[in-house]
N, C-alpha and C positions, 0 to 999 in steps of 0.2 A: 670560247672563253676570252673575255676582253683583257688585254694586258694593262696593267696599272702603270700609267705613264707619269704619275705625279712625282714631283721632286722629293727625294728622301729628306727626312727631317735631320738637320745637322746636329751632331752630338757636340756638347761643349768640350773645349780643350781640357786636357788633364789638369793644367794649372788653374783653370777657372773652377773646376769641380773641387779641387783641393782647397782653393782659397775660400769657396763658399762654405765648405765643411768647417774650415778653421774659424770663420766668422761666426757660424752658428754655434760652434762649441764654446767660443769665447763669450758669446752673449749670455749663455746659461752657466758659465763658470766651470765647464767641463773640459777635460783635456782633448786635444784634437785627435782624431782617429788616424791609425796607420803608422807604421814604421816605429812604433814604440815611443814616439815623441810625447813629452808631457806638456809642451808649449805649442800653440798654433804657429804655423809658418806661412808667410805670405810671399808670393813671387814678385820680385822687383820689376818684372816686365809688364805688370798690369798698367792699364791707363791710369794716369795720375789721379783723376777724380775717384775712380773706383778704389784705388789704393788708399787714398785719404779716408774714404768711408770705411773700408775694411780695417784700417788701423784704429779708427774711432770705436768700432765695434769690439775689437780686441781689448781696448782700454776702457770699456764701459764700466768696469768695476774697479779700475785702477785709481789711485789718488791724484789724478791730474784734472785740472779744472780751468775754466775761463774766469778771469776776474777783470771785468771791463774788456779792454782790448788785449790784455796780457794773458799769458798762459803760465800757470803756477802748479806746483805740486805741494802736497801736505805730507809731512812725516807722520805716519800713524802712531809713532811712539812718543813724539815730543810736541806735535802740533806746529812745528816750524814750517813756514811758507818759504819756498824757493822758486825763483823764476826758471821757466823751462826755455833753454836755448837750443838751437840746432846741434851744437857740439855736444851738449849734455844728452840730448835725446838719442844720439847714436848708440850710446851704451845703456842708457836708462831703460829704453823700451825692451831690452833683451830679458828683463825680468818677467815680461808678460807675453811677448811674441818674438819670433825671429824672422829674418828675411832670407830668401834663397834665390838662386838663379838656376836656369836649366841650360847647360852648355852641351851641345851635341847629345841631348837626351840624358845627360847626367846631372842630377840635382846636387847643388853645392850651396852650403850656408855662406852668406856674405854679410859684411858690415855695410850699413848705409853710408854712402858718401855724404859729405857735408851739404852739398847742394841738394841732394835728394831729401835729407832730413829737413832742410829749410823749406823745400817745396811742399812736403807733407804737412808741416805745421802751418803753412799759409793757406792750404786749400779750404774753401768754404765747407766742403763735405766733412772734413775733419773737425773744424771749429764749431760748426752748427750742431754736431752730435755730442760735443762735450758738455758736461754738466757745468752750471754756473755756480760759483762760490761767492758769498758775500763776506763771510767772516769765519774765523776759527775760534772755537771756545775750548778752554782747558777745564771746564766744569759743565755739568748739566744745567742748563738754564730753562726757565718756564717757556712753554709754547702753547698755542691753541691746538686743540685736537677735536675733530668731529664738526658737525654742522647742526644748526637749529637747536632743537630741544636737547640734543645729546652733546652739545658743545661743552667742552670742559678745558681745564688746563692741566698739562702734564709736563714732565721734564724731558728734555731732549734725549734721544737715544745716542749711544756711542756710534761714531762714524758719521756718514753724510745723511743729512735730513733734507729731502727735496723741497718740503713745504717752506722752510725758512732759508734754504741754501746755506746751511751752517754745517761745518764739519766739527764734531765734538771729540776731543781727546780728554777723557775724564781723569786728569792728573790730580784733581782735588775731589776726593770722594767724601762729601759732607753728609751729615745725618739728615734724614728726611722724615723723622718722626717727632720733631719738636712740636710742642703745643704752643698755642698763642701765649699762654701764661709763661712758658719757658722763654719765649722771645721777649716778652715785656720785662721779665726779670733780668735778662741779659742786657737789654738796652739800658735799663736804669743803672745797673751796676757798672756798665762801661762808660756811659756818657753823663751820668747824673751829676758829676762835679763841674761840668762846664758851665760858665756863667751866661746861660741863655737870658736874653733881655727881659722877658716877661716873668712875672712872679707867679707863685702858686705851684700846684702839683706838676711834676715834670711832664706828664702826658696831656696837660691842658695848655702847655706853652706853644704858641705859634712857631717860634724859632726852632724848637726841638722837633716839631712836626715837619717843618721844612727840611731839617737835616735828615730825618728818616725817609722823607720822600725822595731826597737826593740819592740815598742808598738804594731804594726800591727802583728808581728810574734806571739806574745802571744795570740792575739785576733783571728787570723785566723788559729789556729793550726789544725782545722778539715778540712781545705781546702788542706792540704798537704797529699801526699800519705803516707800510713803507711810505716814506715822505712825510710822516707826522712831524709837526713842529714841536720841539721840546724846549722847555723853559731853561734859561740860564740859571745856574745855582750860584748864589753870591754869599760868601761868609764875610760879614762886615763887623768890625770891632771899633770900640771907642779908643783903643790904644793897642800897641803891639803886645805880643806875649799872651794873648787870651786863648790861643789854640785854633785859629781860623784855618791854617794850612793843615793841621792835624785832622780837623773835621772833614776837609775835602779829601784827604788821603783815606780817611775811614770810609767815605762814601764810595770811592772808586776801587780800592784795593781788594774787596771781596771777589770781584769779577776779574779785575785786570792785574792783580798782583802788585809788584813794585811800580810806583807811579813816577813818571818823569814830568816835572813842571816845565812849561814852556818859558823861554826867556822873556823877561819883562819888557814889553814893547815901549820904546821911548816916545814914539809918535805914531800917527796913523799909517805912515808908510811901512814901518816895521810891523804894525799890527796886521796890515793887509798881507804881508809876507807870511806871517804865522797862520792866518786863516787859509791862504792859498795852499800852503804846504800840507796842512791837515786835510784839505779836500782832495788834493792829488793823491795822498797816501791812503785815503779812506779811513782816517783815524776815528776812533769812536769817541774821543774826548779831547778837549783842549783845556789846560789849566793855566790861567793868567794869574800868577801869584804876586801879591803885594803891589797891585796897581794903584796909581795915584788918582785916576778918575776913569769913568766909564762913558764919557761923552764921545761917542763915535758913531757916525752914520754907518760905517762899514760893519761894525759889530752889531748894530741894531738890525741891519739888513740880513746879516749872516744867521742870526738866531731865529729869524722869522721865515727863512726861505728853505724849501726842501732841496733846492738845486743851487750850487755855487759855481761861478764861472771864473776860475783862477787863470792867471797868465802863466804859461809854462816857462820855467826858468830859462834865462838867456835867450828869450825869443819874444815875439809879439803875438804869438798864437794863444788863443784862449780855448779852454776845453771845458764844456759843461760836465760837472761832477755831481752825483747824488751826495747830498750833505748828510753824513751820518754822525757828525761830531756834535756832542753836547758841550757847551761852554761852562766852565767852572772858574770863578774869580774870587780873589780875596783882597781885602784892603782895609784901611783904617779911615773912619769918618767919611765913607763914600756916600755921595748923594746921587741917587738915580733919577734920571729923567722920568716923567710920567709913563712914557712909552716903555722904557726898560723895566720900570717898577712892576707894571702889570704883566710883563713877560718873564718875570724872574721869580725864583724861590729864594727868599732872602733869609739867611740865618743871622740874626743880630746877636752879638755878644757885647755885654756891658758889665763893667765893674767900676764902682766909685773909688776903689783902692788901686794902688799900683799893682800891676801884674806880678812884679818881682816879690811882692809881699805874700803871694799865695803860698799856702803849704798844703799840698795834696799828698796823702800817704802813699798812694800807688799810681803815679801819673802815667798817662799814656805816652808812649814814645813812637817815633816814626818806625823804628826797627820792629816794634811789636805789631804795629798796624800792617806791616808787610809780611808778617810771619804766617806760617801755616796754621798755627793755633787760632789766631784772630780770624783768618779767612774761613776756617771751618765753622767756627761759632757764628760768625756773621751770616754765612750762607744758610746755616741751619735755621737761624732766626728769620731771615728774609723769606725762605720757603714756607715757614710756618705761617707768616702773615699772608702770603699770596694764597696759600691753601685755605686759610680761614676765610678770606675774601671770596674765593671761588665757591667754597661750600655754603657760604651765606647768601648766595644768589648774585654775587658781583654787583651789589647795589652801588649806584653813583649818587653823589651828593647833588642836590638841586643846583642847576646852573653850571655844573662842572663840564669841561670839554669832553665830548664823546669820542675819545681816541682809542679806547680799549675795546674795539668791536671787531 
């Protein structure tokens, strides 16, 4: 009988087996086996690359994400974004997994030291396995679903959506059963008293259509291709007091709630700072309220480019940023250059009488436009229009830009 002289197959160390089981359990959302623990536990003595990957697996379903080069968490109850720092990570991760050491064969739970937390967060293995987030939505927005003949439009699910990299916390639960007629009646009763420039039936006026398009643009942002160029929305009046700022707030507040207008830039240098800050922050919109003119090469370039390269504050470094911001502007007697005119949705307001002489029985106010009642009704109307367009075959007008594909 020949003796088997082959080397024995080495068994993994206990810590490696335990860590592998913890990672597998975390990946499917199950508790880790053994010792009655409800959370997986990882040994701090693992190689750093392996530890980073194991931590990422344990956090696969946790609300922690990559946002550009930053790490952030999302509060599932409020939608609030918070930066993840090494110091915060030391306690935060204990909701999802723990760390332990083995000293003289005795297992002991330990807190991650600051340098270990910093090292884990910096490993490629950890960062590459994290999900990317682009935005947080506090209401369910329209997105594409399916491919080819089955392609349709649906509302975002609650939580993280991998296709759009959006995290949805539905704080605003609006009606989804409005008809197109409901939407038209609401639009007319809400905006019918504004002095849109063109005459005739409200729904045939170009300026009113531009206003509704501004509302739809903010609501349907997830239907656009990444990097799509969006038009600037301009509310232009022949005098103060016609409701230009109110209309811009009405366009943005259904999705974004209370709107903060950006400071009025005095010159191109200040305007560049506003544009740079918005790009660095990943802001979805910029509101330039009551501007004197729109003659700006920087502005023209900003609204036509999917990438903006701002200078980092207090340095000479420039960082390429995806340009997610749509520009909204208001002013009196604005004259747009031909380039800006064809890249803008212009809402013209005009009255031969002084605005102070207007008497509207139930005027819109800023506080109402930021209220839950307005936002609920507006989103119900916007979804009715999107749903009607989808059900009608999503027909494009001849010559329209093919961006909703």
